[in-house]
N, C-alpha and C positions, 0 to 999 in steps of 0.2 A: 970703311967707316961710313955710317949714315950721315948724309948731309942734312942739316937742320933747316927747316922752312919756317916762315913767319905765319902764324895763325891768329886770326882775330876771334876772340871769345866773347860773346854777348852774355852778360850776366843780368838777371832780373831780380830786383829787390822791391818789394812793395810794403807799404806801411801807411799809417795815417797819423795825423796830428789834429788837434782841436784848435780852431781859431774862433774868436768871437766876432761875428759880422752880422749886418742887417739883412744880407741876401747871399745867395750862392755866388753871384757875380762878385760881390765884395770879398767873400772868402777866397775865391779864385785869385783876385787881384792881390790880396794880402800874401798869399803863398807865392805868387809870381814875383812880388816885390822881395820876399825873403830869398827866393832862389837867385834873384838878380843881385843880391847883396845890398839892397836898399833898406832892408830891415834886418840889422845884424842879430837882434834877439831871436827873431823867427828863423833866420838862417841857422843859428846855433841849435835851435830846437830840431830842425830838419836833420842837421848833421848828427846830432845825438841819437835820433831815431835810426838813422842809417848805420851808425856805429854799433848800436845794439844788435841790429840784424847781422852785421859782419861778425861781431863777437860770438854770436850764437850760431854762426854758419847757416843762417836762415835766408838763403838765396838760392837761385836756380840758374844753371847754364841753359840758355835758350837757343844758342846757335854757335857753331864753330865753322869757320871757313878760312881757306888759305888765302893769304894776301897776294 
């Protein structure tokens, strides 16, 4: 019988959302705040975008390595 091993699989998903901001730096800060959970509405928008990619299998395996 083959012994099973643990493998780490890196998955890449890219997408974009639109945020209203006065500068690129402010837009980055808004997204960072959303990812940190400090802006729950923006976090939900990011999660929704990622879920759409998952539902459509729009992602890529970028690396696989044995643990």
